[in-house]
All heavy atoms as TSV, in Angstrom:
chain	resi	resn	atom	element	x	y	z
A	1	MET	N	N	8.891	-13.687	41.861
A	1	MET	CA	C	9.154	-13.655	40.442
A	1	MET	C	C	9.027	-12.222	39.939
A	1	MET	O	O	8.101	-11.511	40.300
A	1	MET	CB	C	8.177	-14.584	39.716
A	1	MET	CG	C	8.351	-14.583	38.233
A	1	MET	SD	S	7.153	-15.607	37.371
A	1	MET	CE	C	8.156	-17.003	37.027
A	2	GLN	N	N	9.941	-11.817	39.093
A	2	GLN	CA	C	9.953	-10.466	38.545
A	2	GLN	C	C	8.941	-10.349	37.406
A	2	GLN	O	O	8.875	-11.205	36.532
A	2	GLN	CB	C	11.343	-10.129	38.039
A	2	GLN	CG	C	11.474	-8.729	37.508
A	2	GLN	CD	C	12.888	-8.465	36.996
A	2	GLN	OE1	O	13.728	-9.336	37.001
A	2	GLN	NE2	N	13.112	-7.258	36.539
A	3	GLN	N	N	8.155	-9.271	37.429
A	3	GLN	CA	C	7.205	-9.031	36.341
A	3	GLN	C	C	7.878	-8.254	35.225
A	3	GLN	O	O	8.688	-7.366	35.474
A	3	GLN	CB	C	6.001	-8.243	36.846
A	3	GLN	CG	C	4.942	-9.118	37.429
A	3	GLN	CD	C	3.613	-8.382	37.461
A	3	GLN	OE1	O	3.562	-7.222	37.796
A	3	GLN	NE2	N	2.561	-9.088	37.120
A	4	ILE	N	N	7.517	-8.593	34.007
A	4	ILE	CA	C	8.040	-7.900	32.833
A	4	ILE	C	C	6.978	-6.935	32.344
A	4	ILE	O	O	5.834	-7.323	32.118
A	4	ILE	CB	C	8.401	-8.905	31.721
A	4	ILE	CG1	C	9.485	-9.848	32.200
A	4	ILE	CG2	C	8.827	-8.176	30.457
A	4	ILE	CD1	C	9.778	-10.978	31.247
A	5	THR	N	N	7.349	-5.691	32.170
A	5	THR	CA	C	6.435	-4.682	31.661
A	5	THR	C	C	6.740	-4.438	30.191
A	5	THR	O	O	7.878	-4.177	29.824
A	5	THR	CB	C	6.581	-3.371	32.447
A	5	THR	OG1	O	6.385	-3.646	33.819
A	5	THR	CG2	C	5.580	-2.346	31.980
A	6	LEU	N	N	5.710	-4.529	29.377
A	6	LEU	CA	C	5.878	-4.355	27.934
A	6	LEU	C	C	5.337	-3.019	27.440
A	6	LEU	O	O	5.345	-2.771	26.239
A	6	LEU	CB	C	5.182	-5.493	27.188
A	6	LEU	CG	C	5.689	-6.901	27.509
A	6	LEU	CD1	C	4.828	-7.939	26.809
A	6	LEU	CD2	C	7.138	-7.052	27.122
A	7	THR	N	N	4.859	-2.167	28.339
A	7	THR	CA	C	4.292	-0.893	27.910
A	7	THR	C	C	5.339	-0.057	27.186
A	7	THR	O	O	6.510	-0.066	27.533
A	7	THR	CB	C	3.735	-0.102	29.110
A	7	THR	OG1	O	4.742	-0.010	30.113
A	7	THR	CG2	C	2.507	-0.754	29.679
A	8	GLU	N	N	4.850	0.609	26.138
A	8	GLU	CA	C	5.675	1.475	25.301
A	8	GLU	C	C	6.760	0.726	24.533
A	8	GLU	O	O	7.731	1.310	24.095
A	8	GLU	CB	C	6.278	2.605	26.130
A	8	GLU	CG	C	5.265	3.283	26.996
A	8	GLU	CD	C	5.170	4.770	26.800
A	8	GLU	OE1	O	5.993	5.332	26.076
A	8	GLU	OE2	O	4.252	5.333	27.387
A	9	LYS	N	N	6.580	-0.576	24.341
A	9	LYS	CA	C	7.513	-1.394	23.568
A	9	LYS	C	C	6.865	-1.782	22.244
A	9	LYS	O	O	5.676	-1.612	22.043
A	9	LYS	CB	C	7.869	-2.676	24.330
A	9	LYS	CG	C	8.474	-2.474	25.685
A	9	LYS	CD	C	9.945	-2.254	25.567
A	9	LYS	CE	C	10.629	-2.460	26.883
A	9	LYS	NZ	N	10.979	-1.398	27.668
A	10	THR	N	N	7.666	-2.325	21.324
A	10	THR	CA	C	7.162	-2.887	20.077
A	10	THR	C	C	7.357	-4.390	20.138
A	10	THR	O	O	8.455	-4.872	20.393
A	10	THR	CB	C	7.910	-2.308	18.862
A	10	THR	OG1	O	7.717	-0.893	18.840
A	10	THR	CG2	C	7.394	-2.906	17.559
A	11	ILE	N	N	6.274	-5.131	19.917
A	11	ILE	CA	C	6.276	-6.587	20.033
A	11	ILE	C	C	5.984	-7.190	18.661
A	11	ILE	O	O	5.038	-6.786	17.992
A	11	ILE	CB	C	5.174	-7.056	21.015
A	11	ILE	CG1	C	5.225	-6.297	22.334
A	11	ILE	CG2	C	5.233	-8.561	21.224
A	11	ILE	CD1	C	6.477	-6.479	23.125
A	12	LEU	N	N	6.780	-8.170	18.249
A	12	LEU	CA	C	6.544	-8.901	17.009
A	12	LEU	C	C	5.897	-10.230	17.357
A	12	LEU	O	O	6.430	-11.008	18.147
A	12	LEU	CB	C	7.856	-9.158	16.264
A	12	LEU	CG	C	7.766	-10.065	15.036
A	12	LEU	CD1	C	6.937	-9.411	13.948
A	12	LEU	CD2	C	9.139	-10.430	14.539
A	13	ILE	N	N	4.727	-10.502	16.758
A	13	ILE	CA	C	4.023	-11.758	16.989
A	13	ILE	C	C	3.840	-12.456	15.652
A	13	ILE	O	O	3.199	-11.930	14.750
A	13	ILE	CB	C	2.660	-11.518	17.667
A	13	ILE	CG1	C	2.885	-10.867	19.028
A	13	ILE	CG2	C	1.893	-12.832	17.796
A	13	ILE	CD1	C	1.637	-10.557	19.784
A	14	THR	N	N	4.437	-13.636	15.535
A	14	THR	CA	C	4.256	-14.438	14.324
A	14	THR	C	C	3.037	-15.327	14.521
A	14	THR	O	O	2.747	-15.766	15.627
A	14	THR	CB	C	5.497	-15.295	14.029
A	14	THR	OG1	O	5.733	-16.176	15.120
A	14	THR	CG2	C	6.719	-14.420	13.804
A	15	GLY	N	N	2.326	-15.581	13.444
A	15	GLY	CA	C	1.100	-16.377	13.540
A	15	GLY	C	C	-0.044	-15.596	14.162
A	15	GLY	O	O	-0.927	-16.153	14.809
A	16	ALA	N	N	-0.060	-14.285	13.964
A	16	ALA	CA	C	-1.032	-13.417	14.620
A	16	ALA	C	C	-2.468	-13.630	14.147
A	16	ALA	O	O	-3.396	-13.220	14.827
A	16	ALA	CB	C	-0.642	-11.949	14.412
A	17	ALA	N	N	-2.669	-14.291	13.018
A	17	ALA	CA	C	-4.027	-14.529	12.525
A	17	ALA	C	C	-4.613	-15.826	13.058
A	17	ALA	O	O	-5.807	-16.067	12.928
A	17	ALA	CB	C	-4.046	-14.546	11.002
A	18	GLY	N	N	-3.797	-16.653	13.672
A	18	GLY	CA	C	-4.278	-17.921	14.209
A	18	GLY	C	C	-4.941	-17.753	15.569
A	18	GLY	O	O	-5.019	-16.657	16.130
A	19	PHE	N	N	-5.406	-18.861	16.120
A	19	PHE	CA	C	-6.143	-18.830	17.383
A	19	PHE	C	C	-5.276	-18.326	18.533
A	19	PHE	O	O	-5.644	-17.399	19.263
A	19	PHE	CB	C	-6.683	-20.226	17.705
A	19	PHE	CG	C	-7.418	-20.287	19.009
A	19	PHE	CD1	C	-8.714	-19.804	19.101
A	19	PHE	CD2	C	-6.822	-20.804	20.135
A	19	PHE	CE1	C	-9.399	-19.841	20.301
A	19	PHE	CE2	C	-7.495	-20.856	21.343
A	19	PHE	CZ	C	-8.783	-20.370	21.421
A	20	ILE	N	N	-4.107	-18.911	18.716
A	20	ILE	CA	C	-3.240	-18.523	19.832
A	20	ILE	C	C	-2.694	-17.127	19.621
A	20	ILE	O	O	-2.717	-16.287	20.529
A	20	ILE	CB	C	-2.097	-19.544	20.002
A	20	ILE	CG1	C	-2.676	-20.888	20.418
A	20	ILE	CG2	C	-1.075	-19.052	21.027
A	20	ILE	CD1	C	-1.679	-22.026	20.425
A	21	GLY	N	N	-2.204	-16.833	18.420
A	21	GLY	CA	C	-1.630	-15.522	18.150
A	21	GLY	C	C	-2.621	-14.390	18.303
A	21	GLY	O	O	-2.312	-13.352	18.887
A	22	SER	N	N	-3.831	-14.577	17.800
A	22	SER	CA	C	-4.829	-13.508	17.888
A	22	SER	C	C	-5.260	-13.273	19.337
A	22	SER	O	O	-5.455	-12.134	19.752
A	22	SER	CB	C	-6.043	-13.821	17.011
A	22	SER	OG	O	-6.689	-14.994	17.448
A	23	ASN	N	N	-5.386	-14.341	20.110
A	23	ASN	CA	C	-5.734	-14.165	21.521
A	23	ASN	C	C	-4.595	-13.542	22.316
A	23	ASN	O	O	-4.830	-12.775	23.251
A	23	ASN	CB	C	-6.163	-15.499	22.136
A	23	ASN	CG	C	-7.575	-15.839	21.749
A	23	ASN	OD1	O	-8.521	-15.220	22.222
A	23	ASN	ND2	N	-7.735	-16.799	20.863
A	24	LEU	N	N	-3.369	-13.843	21.944
A	24	LEU	CA	C	-2.220	-13.200	22.576
A	24	LEU	C	C	-2.228	-11.706	22.296
A	24	LEU	O	O	-2.007	-10.890	23.195
A	24	LEU	CB	C	-0.922	-13.834	22.071
A	24	LEU	CG	C	0.369	-13.188	22.567
A	24	LEU	CD1	C	0.466	-13.236	24.083
A	24	LEU	CD2	C	1.566	-13.853	21.913
A	25	VAL	N	N	-2.494	-11.330	21.055
A	25	VAL	CA	C	-2.579	-9.913	20.694
A	25	VAL	C	C	-3.646	-9.206	21.528
A	25	VAL	O	O	-3.403	-8.140	22.107
A	25	VAL	CB	C	-2.865	-9.739	19.183
A	25	VAL	CG1	C	-3.223	-8.299	18.858
A	25	VAL	CG2	C	-1.674	-10.191	18.356
A	26	LEU	N	N	-4.828	-9.796	21.618
A	26	LEU	CA	C	-5.910	-9.180	22.388
A	26	LEU	C	C	-5.543	-9.036	23.866
A	26	LEU	O	O	-5.791	-7.996	24.477
A	26	LEU	CB	C	-7.195	-10.010	22.242
A	26	LEU	CG	C	-7.832	-10.008	20.861
A	26	LEU	CD1	C	-8.994	-10.997	20.820
A	26	LEU	CD2	C	-8.288	-8.615	20.480
A	27	GLU	N	N	-4.947	-10.059	24.434
A	27	GLU	CA	C	-4.570	-10.018	25.852
A	27	GLU	C	C	-3.496	-8.964	26.105
A	27	GLU	O	O	-3.549	-8.235	27.092
A	27	GLU	CB	C	-4.097	-11.391	26.312
A	27	GLU	CG	C	-3.849	-11.493	27.790
A	27	GLU	CD	C	-5.104	-11.307	28.633
A	27	GLU	OE1	O	-6.218	-11.530	28.140
A	27	GLU	OE2	O	-4.948	-10.933	29.810
A	28	LEU	N	N	-2.518	-8.878	25.220
A	28	LEU	CA	C	-1.476	-7.860	25.384
A	28	LEU	C	C	-2.062	-6.457	25.282
A	28	LEU	O	O	-1.683	-5.563	26.048
A	28	LEU	CB	C	-0.376	-8.050	24.339
A	28	LEU	CG	C	0.556	-9.226	24.563
A	28	LEU	CD1	C	1.477	-9.403	23.355
A	28	LEU	CD2	C	1.355	-9.060	25.835
A	29	LEU	N	N	-2.976	-6.246	24.344
A	29	LEU	CA	C	-3.590	-4.925	24.212
A	29	LEU	C	C	-4.423	-4.563	25.441
A	29	LEU	O	O	-4.479	-3.408	25.844
A	29	LEU	CB	C	-4.448	-4.857	22.950
A	29	LEU	CG	C	-3.675	-4.833	21.640
A	29	LEU	CD1	C	-4.631	-4.940	20.457
A	29	LEU	CD2	C	-2.820	-3.586	21.527
A	30	LYS	N	N	-5.058	-5.553	26.058
A	30	LYS	CA	C	-5.869	-5.294	27.257
A	30	LYS	C	C	-5.010	-5.024	28.485
A	30	LYS	O	O	-5.368	-4.195	29.313
A	30	LYS	CB	C	-6.781	-6.483	27.563
A	30	LYS	CG	C	-7.996	-6.563	26.678
A	30	LYS	CD	C	-9.030	-7.522	27.230
A	30	LYS	CE	C	-8.554	-8.951	27.147
A	30	LYS	NZ	N	-9.580	-9.932	27.500
A	31	THR	N	N	-3.887	-5.713	28.609
A	31	THR	CA	C	-3.126	-5.668	29.861
A	31	THR	C	C	-1.863	-4.828	29.816
A	31	THR	O	O	-1.362	-4.439	30.856
A	31	THR	CB	C	-2.743	-7.091	30.302
A	31	THR	OG1	O	-1.912	-7.683	29.310
A	31	THR	CG2	C	-3.970	-7.943	30.527
A	32	GLN	N	N	-1.332	-4.548	28.633
A	32	GLN	CA	C	-0.029	-3.888	28.535
A	32	GLN	C	C	-0.051	-2.565	27.777
A	32	GLN	O	O	0.995	-2.038	27.464
A	32	GLN	CB	C	0.982	-4.820	27.851
A	32	GLN	CG	C	1.205	-6.116	28.554
A	32	GLN	CD	C	1.913	-5.953	29.879
A	32	GLN	OE1	O	2.802	-5.123	30.032
A	32	GLN	NE2	N	1.520	-6.746	30.852
A	33	SER	N	N	-1.217	-2.044	27.476
A	33	SER	CA	C	-1.285	-0.804	26.692
A	33	SER	C	C	-0.674	0.347	27.463
A	33	SER	O	O	-0.766	0.382	28.684
A	33	SER	CB	C	-2.740	-0.484	26.350
A	33	SER	OG	O	-3.175	-1.341	25.336
A	34	PRO	N	N	-0.068	1.285	26.818
A	34	PRO	CA	C	0.131	1.408	25.367
A	34	PRO	C	C	1.355	0.622	24.899
A	34	PRO	O	O	2.386	0.607	25.557
A	34	PRO	CB	C	0.352	2.900	25.169
A	34	PRO	CG	C	1.000	3.346	26.435
A	34	PRO	CD	C	0.424	2.468	27.516
A	35	LEU	N	N	1.218	-0.054	23.786
A	35	LEU	CA	C	2.321	-0.735	23.140
A	35	LEU	C	C	2.006	-0.866	21.657
A	35	LEU	O	O	0.878	-0.644	21.237
A	35	LEU	CB	C	2.588	-2.118	23.749
A	35	LEU	CG	C	1.705	-3.284	23.349
A	35	LEU	CD1	C	2.484	-4.569	23.541
A	35	LEU	CD2	C	0.463	-3.326	24.189
A	36	THR	N	N	3.022	-1.218	20.884
A	36	THR	CA	C	2.856	-1.416	19.447
A	36	THR	C	C	3.048	-2.893	19.154
A	36	THR	O	O	4.025	-3.491	19.601
A	36	THR	CB	C	3.895	-0.592	18.658
A	36	THR	OG1	O	3.731	0.783	18.992
A	36	THR	CG2	C	3.737	-0.783	17.165
A	37	ILE	N	N	2.114	-3.471	18.413
A	37	ILE	CA	C	2.213	-4.878	18.035
A	37	ILE	C	C	2.324	-4.969	16.524
A	37	ILE	O	O	1.522	-4.391	15.797
A	37	ILE	CB	C	0.986	-5.674	18.527
A	37	ILE	CG1	C	0.960	-5.683	20.052
A	37	ILE	CG2	C	1.017	-7.095	17.973
A	37	ILE	CD1	C	-0.238	-6.372	20.638
A	38	VAL	N	N	3.329	-5.698	16.071
A	38	VAL	CA	C	3.493	-6.003	14.659
A	38	VAL	C	C	3.169	-7.483	14.521
A	38	VAL	O	O	3.859	-8.335	15.080
A	38	VAL	CB	C	4.927	-5.713	14.177
A	38	VAL	CG1	C	5.096	-6.105	12.718
A	38	VAL	CG2	C	5.279	-4.253	14.400
A	39	GLY	N	N	2.089	-7.791	13.811
A	39	GLY	CA	C	1.673	-9.175	13.635
A	39	GLY	C	C	1.883	-9.616	12.198
A	39	GLY	O	O	1.519	-8.906	11.269
A	40	ILE	N	N	2.492	-10.790	12.031
A	40	ILE	CA	C	2.678	-11.339	10.691
A	40	ILE	C	C	2.108	-12.749	10.646
A	40	ILE	O	O	2.049	-13.451	11.657
A	40	ILE	CB	C	4.154	-11.335	10.240
A	40	ILE	CG1	C	5.011	-12.181	11.177
A	40	ILE	CG2	C	4.689	-9.927	10.150
A	40	ILE	CD1	C	6.428	-12.361	10.677
A	41	ASP	N	N	1.662	-13.145	9.479
A	41	ASP	CA	C	1.134	-14.491	9.282
A	41	ASP	C	C	1.146	-14.788	7.792
A	41	ASP	O	O	1.262	-13.883	6.968
A	41	ASP	CB	C	-0.286	-14.608	9.830
A	41	ASP	CG	C	-0.586	-16.012	10.313
A	41	ASP	OD1	O	-0.252	-16.977	9.594
A	41	ASP	OD2	O	-1.145	-16.151	11.407
A	42	ASN	N	N	1.031	-16.041	7.448
A	42	ASN	CA	C	0.971	-16.468	6.059
A	42	ASN	C	C	-0.501	-16.636	5.697
A	42	ASN	O	O	-1.155	-17.563	6.156
A	42	ASN	CB	C	1.722	-17.793	5.891
A	42	ASN	CG	C	1.783	-18.233	4.458
A	42	ASN	OD1	O	1.221	-17.592	3.573
A	42	ASN	ND2	N	2.454	-19.337	4.204
A	43	MET	N	N	-1.021	-15.738	4.879
A	43	MET	CA	C	-2.451	-15.715	4.577
A	43	MET	C	C	-2.767	-16.210	3.170
A	43	MET	O	O	-3.711	-15.758	2.552
A	43	MET	CB	C	-2.991	-14.293	4.758
A	43	MET	CG	C	-2.803	-13.734	6.143
A	43	MET	SD	S	-3.692	-14.643	7.387
A	43	MET	CE	C	-5.352	-14.175	6.981
A	44	ASN	N	N	-1.996	-17.167	2.657
A	44	ASN	CA	C	-2.326	-17.654	1.316
A	44	ASN	C	C	-3.386	-18.746	1.389
A	44	ASN	O	O	-3.653	-19.308	2.445
A	44	ASN	CB	C	-1.072	-18.123	0.566
A	44	ASN	CG	C	-0.515	-19.422	1.098
A	44	ASN	OD1	O	-1.230	-20.270	1.590
A	44	ASN	ND2	N	0.794	-19.577	1.001
A	45	ASP	N	N	-3.990	-19.051	0.262
A	45	ASP	CA	C	-5.046	-20.060	0.236
A	45	ASP	C	C	-4.575	-21.357	-0.442
A	45	ASP	O	O	-5.378	-22.177	-0.851
A	45	ASP	CB	C	-6.292	-19.519	-0.464
A	45	ASP	CG	C	-6.023	-19.080	-1.894
A	45	ASP	OD1	O	-4.859	-19.139	-2.341
A	45	ASP	OD2	O	-6.978	-18.675	-2.565
A	46	TYR	N	N	-3.267	-21.539	-0.518
A	46	TYR	CA	C	-2.717	-22.730	-1.157
A	46	TYR	C	C	-2.884	-23.936	-0.236
A	46	TYR	O	O	-2.589	-23.893	0.942
A	46	TYR	CB	C	-1.237	-22.538	-1.481
A	46	TYR	CG	C	-0.606	-23.784	-2.051
A	46	TYR	CD1	C	-0.830	-24.156	-3.359
A	46	TYR	CD2	C	0.198	-24.582	-1.256
A	46	TYR	CE1	C	-0.257	-25.300	-3.880
A	46	TYR	CE2	C	0.771	-25.738	-1.766
A	46	TYR	CZ	C	0.542	-26.090	-3.078
A	46	TYR	OH	O	1.100	-27.223	-3.591
A	47	TYR	N	N	-3.366	-25.034	-0.789
A	47	TYR	CA	C	-3.479	-26.294	-0.064
A	47	TYR	C	C	-3.049	-27.404	-1.004
A	47	TYR	O	O	-3.658	-27.596	-2.052
A	47	TYR	CB	C	-4.916	-26.517	0.408
A	47	TYR	CG	C	-5.119	-27.864	1.048
A	47	TYR	CD1	C	-4.654	-28.107	2.336
A	47	TYR	CD2	C	-5.766	-28.891	0.372
A	47	TYR	CE1	C	-4.825	-29.339	2.926
A	47	TYR	CE2	C	-5.945	-30.124	0.949
A	47	TYR	CZ	C	-5.466	-30.363	2.238
A	47	TYR	OH	O	-5.639	-31.578	2.817
A	48	ASN	N	N	-2.014	-28.117	-0.641
A	48	ASN	CA	C	-1.522	-29.191	-1.467
A	48	ASN	C	C	-2.205	-30.492	-1.041
A	48	ASN	O	O	-1.889	-31.051	0.010
A	48	ASN	CB	C	-0.007	-29.311	-1.345
A	48	ASN	CG	C	0.572	-30.315	-2.325
A	48	ASN	OD1	O	-0.150	-31.052	-2.990
A	48	ASN	ND2	N	1.904	-30.342	-2.425
A	49	TYR	N	N	-3.144	-30.972	-1.848
A	49	TYR	CA	C	-3.872	-32.181	-1.497
A	49	TYR	C	C	-2.964	-33.397	-1.416
A	49	TYR	O	O	-3.274	-34.371	-0.742
A	49	TYR	CB	C	-5.027	-32.420	-2.485
A	49	TYR	CG	C	-4.557	-32.827	-3.861
A	49	TYR	CD1	C	-4.441	-34.173	-4.194
A	49	TYR	CD2	C	-4.249	-31.876	-4.824
A	49	TYR	CE1	C	-4.016	-34.561	-5.449
A	49	TYR	CE2	C	-3.812	-32.248	-6.081
A	49	TYR	CZ	C	-3.695	-33.580	-6.384
A	49	TYR	OH	O	-3.262	-33.972	-7.627
A	50	ARG	N	N	-1.823	-33.371	-2.098
A	50	ARG	CA	C	-0.906	-34.515	-2.073
A	50	ARG	C	C	-0.288	-34.702	-0.702
A	50	ARG	O	O	0.059	-35.809	-0.317
A	50	ARG	CB	C	0.190	-34.336	-3.112
A	50	ARG	CG	C	-0.332	-34.472	-4.518
A	50	ARG	CD	C	0.791	-34.418	-5.526
A	50	ARG	NE	N	0.235	-34.467	-6.866
A	50	ARG	CZ	C	0.637	-33.715	-7.849
A	50	ARG	NH1	N	1.629	-32.881	-7.688
A	50	ARG	NH2	N	0.072	-33.804	-9.024
A	51	ASP	N	N	-0.121	-33.636	0.070
A	51	ASP	CA	C	0.438	-33.756	1.413
A	51	ASP	C	C	-0.453	-34.626	2.286
A	51	ASP	O	O	0.009	-35.346	3.167
A	51	ASP	CB	C	0.588	-32.374	2.070
A	51	ASP	CG	C	1.714	-31.584	1.444
A	51	ASP	OD1	O	2.564	-32.181	0.741
A	51	ASP	OD2	O	1.757	-30.363	1.652
A	52	ARG	N	N	-1.736	-34.562	2.093
A	52	ARG	CA	C	-2.678	-35.307	2.923
A	52	ARG	C	C	-2.814	-36.767	2.492
A	52	ARG	O	O	-3.093	-37.637	3.295
A	52	ARG	CB	C	-4.041	-34.627	2.866
A	52	ARG	CG	C	-5.010	-35.269	3.787
A	52	ARG	CD	C	-6.044	-34.329	4.208
A	52	ARG	NE	N	-6.794	-34.980	5.271
A	52	ARG	CZ	C	-7.804	-34.483	5.879
A	52	ARG	NH1	N	-8.186	-33.285	5.564
A	52	ARG	NH2	N	-8.426	-35.113	6.814
A	53	HIS	N	N	-2.633	-37.038	1.206
A	53	HIS	CA	C	-2.847	-38.384	0.690
A	53	HIS	C	C	-1.548	-39.087	0.328
A	53	HIS	O	O	-1.564	-40.036	-0.448
A	53	HIS	CB	C	-3.756	-38.315	-0.546
A	53	HIS	CG	C	-5.095	-37.717	-0.254
A	53	HIS	ND1	N	-6.042	-38.382	0.468
A	53	HIS	CD2	C	-5.616	-36.507	-0.549
A	53	HIS	CE1	C	-7.116	-37.615	0.591
A	53	HIS	NE2	N	-6.871	-36.471	-0.018
A	54	ALA	N	N	-0.459	-38.654	0.878
A	54	ALA	CA	C	0.842	-39.245	0.536
A	54	ALA	C	C	1.031	-40.610	1.153
A	54	ALA	O	O	0.479	-40.989	2.110
A	54	ALA	CB	C	1.958	-38.323	0.972
């Protein structure tokens, strides 16, 4: 199997604040440095209680 090298690349990670995304970011920084990571996530505090009790 061919290995993919991500060094010196820019990687976009969606959901970077969540459990999987944040651990992916940490693993990439440990194993593929140097690289640039752009992480995006939805950090609002809105919770619609009606969605749960519908």
